N, C-alpha and C positions, 0 to 999 in steps of 0.2 A: 351357448357359450360364445364369447367374443374372441376373435383371433388377436394375436399379438405379433409384433415384428421382432424377429430373432437375429437379423443381420441386415446391414445396409451397405451399399456400394455406390460410389460416384464414378466408377469406371475410369477410363483413360481416353485421351483425345487422339484421334487417328485421322490422317488425311484420306479422302476417298475421291479420287478424280482430281482434276485440275483446279476446281473452285468449290469443292464441297468437303467441308470438315465435319466429322461426326464425333460424338462421344460414345464409346463402346461400353455399355452398361452390363450386358450379358453376352458372352461369357467372359469372366476375368478371374483373377486369383481368389476374390471373395466369394463369387457365385459362379460355379461352373455352368450349370443349366438347371432348369426345372422341367425335365423332359415330359411333355413334348415341346415346351418353349426352350429353344436352344440358342437364341441369339436375339439381342435387342440393341439397335443403333439409334441414337438421337441426333438429329441434325438441327442446328439453329438453337435459339432464334438468331438469325443473322440478317443484318440490314444490307440490301443490295442496291447500289446506285443504278439508275437507268443506263443501260449500255446499248446504244443504237448499233445495228449491224454487227453485233458480236454475240453469238449464241453461247449458251453454257455447254461445256463439254460433258458435265454430269459424270455418271459412273463409267460411261463407255460400254460397249457391248461385252458381255461376259456370260458364261454358262452357269446353270444350276441343275442339280438332279437330286431327287430323293426327299424333297420336303416342300413346304408351302411358304411363299413370302407374302407378307401383308404390310403395305406402306400406308400410313395414316397421315393426313395433312392437317396440321393445326393452324398454319398461316401460309399464304402464298399459293403456288400452283405447280403441279408436277406433271411431267409428261412421260408416257410409257410406250415403248415399241418392243416387239419380240419376233422371234423367228417362225412363229405360226401365223403371222400376219396381223396381229393386233396393234392398234394404235389409239391412245386416248389420252385425255387431259383431265385431271381431277383437281378441285380446289379445296379450300378450307372446309373441314367437316366431312370430307370424303376420303376414299382410300383406293388402293389397287391390290387386288387379291389374285395370286398366281400359283397354280399348282405346277411346280417344276417337274414332278413325276419322273418319267423316263428320260427327260433331258430337254432343256430349252435354253435359248440364248435371249437375254433381254437387255434393255438399256433404259435407265431412268435418269431424268434431269429436270431442273427447273424449266418450265415451258418457255418457248421463244417469247411469247407475249409478256410473261413475267419478267424475263430478262430485259426486254425493251423498256418496260415501265418502271421496274424496280419495286422495292418494298421489302417486307419481312418474310423470311422463309423459315418454317419450323415444321418438324414432324418426326416420325420414327419409322424404322423398318423392323418387323418382327419375323423371325424364322420359326415355323412350326413343323416339327418332325411328323413324317408320315409313318404309320405302322408298316411293318415289312410287307404285308399283303397288298399295300397300295403304292409302294415305291415305283412300280412299273406303269402307273396310270398315264394315259395320254395327257400331255400338258394342256392346261386350261388357263384362261385369263378372264377376269371380270372387273370392270371399273365399278366402284361404289361411290356414288355421288351423295352429297349431304342430304338431299331429299330422299334417298333410298334408305337412310338409317332410321329405324324406329326408336322412339323416345318414350321413357316412362317418367311420369311426374313423381318426384320424391315427396315424402310426407312433410306436412307443414310448409309447403310451398318453398322448400329450401333450395330446389334446383331440379335438374333432370339427370336421368341415366340414359346414355345413348348406347344401344346394343349394337356393337360393331360386328361381333361374331357370337353365335350362341343364342341364348334367350334369357329373358327375365320377366317374371310376373306376367306371362302370356304374350309378351312382345318378342318376336323371333326375327333375327337377321336373315337376309336372303343368301348369306354366304354359306355354302355347303361345308359340312365338317366330316372328317373321316376318323375322328377320335373325340370324345367328349371334352370340349373346352369352350371358354367364354372370354371375350374381350370387351370391357366396358369403358366408356368415357363418362366418368361422373363429373358433372358440371355443377358446382356449388356457388350460390350467391354469397356475397361478403358476410363473414361472421356466422354463417349457417352451418348446421351439422346434420349428417344423415347416417342411417344405418342400412347397409346393404346385406342382403341375405345371400349366402353362398352354400354350396354343397359341402357338407362336413367331411366328405371323402376326397375332396379336390385339394390340390397344392397350388401355390402360386405366389405372386408378388404384386406390389403396387409400384407405379412409376409416376414420379412428379417431375414435370419437364422444367418448371421454374416457379418462383414464388415460394410460398410455404403453406403447409397444412399439417394438421395432426391426424395421422393415420394409425388406426389400431393402437392408440395410446402413445405413439412415438412422433415427436416433432420432426418433420422432414423439410428440407430447404434446398432449393436449387435443383439441378438435374441429378436425381438420385433414385435408386431402386431400393425398396424395402421388402425383404423376403419374409413371408408369413410363416408362423408355426403351423403344424399339421393337424390342429384340433380347433374345433369351433365352427359355428354356422352363421356368424355375423361379423361384419367389418364396420367399425365406426369410422367416419371421416368428417373432419371439422375444417372449414376454411377459416384460417386465422389472419386473413388479409383483408384489405378494403377493396379488392378487385375480384371479379369472377375468377374462380380457380378450377382447372381441369386436373383430375386425378385419375389415372388409368389403372384399371384392375385386370390382372391376367390370372385366370383360375382354370385348372384342368385336372382331369383324372390322370394320375401318373401313368406313363407309358414305360412298362417294365420290359424293355427289349435291349439287346446289345446295340451300341451305337459306335460307328467309325465315321470320322469326318476328316476332310482334307480340303481346305479352301472352300470352294463353292459347291462341294459335294458332301451329302450326308447319307450314309448307307448303314448297313448292319455289320459288315465285315470289311477288312482291308482288301480282300480279293474283289469285292464289289466296288470299292473305291477305284482300284486299278482299272476295272472294266469301264467305270464311268469316265475316267480320264481317256482311255483308249477310244471309246465311242465318240467323245467330243473331238479328239484330234482326227478321227476318221470322217468328221463332217456329219455325223448322224443327228446332231441337234439342230441342223439347218443354219441359215444366215438371216440377218435382219435386212429387209428391203427398205432403204430410206427414201425411195422416190415417192 
């Protein structure tokens, strides 16, 4: 049985830092969350002029606790630093995976090299909830470069499916998971159609960053999220443009746990949120060393 789309949202625009504007697609009034997927921000596509001797401010240093962040770069180059000593730069086709766990401070921004040369910047950040038993994990970080991402050739040479998180037809991402979920980048050639198999017990949504495509029988255009119904084991995707089209799929086993959130903290109770805030102000998440 094929999935259908039961709701769509274009979200709303929100500034994030000095020179980074995002479209907040999840959560909003149309789609609260699809637990464990609780947050999706899309940034770009934005054209940056070359700026010599002026680095991007990016998001600035800020804390997280109780969940995973995953940033995927479609165009441009992004830089990461955190309070456990990690520093890396990833470019188009790669991502940054971070377990906030018991608490971490991180900073993301367009890389200094990208800022100097200019170009198009585009990507998204996804927040993935951690089950209660894993919210106290020691923080972790892993850069995911384009060459690290396994790809599956789709039928009839219509394109490829990039396995960012999870697995598909024997191809498995190197990204660890603490609850069953999958994130795919379906890359379709112009005018081509593909059918992607999914777990019938999983819930999720599609994300189109730009252009247009027909997903699960619904025409999507621009920056939009389409929420799937909860029945079916296949999703059909058709590229209705004359350009290569990316369609992101997010599918997961529902996480049936209470959730309390406040800004950059996602826990199970309000008491745990207060503890997360107190621990941050007490300096327990550490500081970023920019030297």
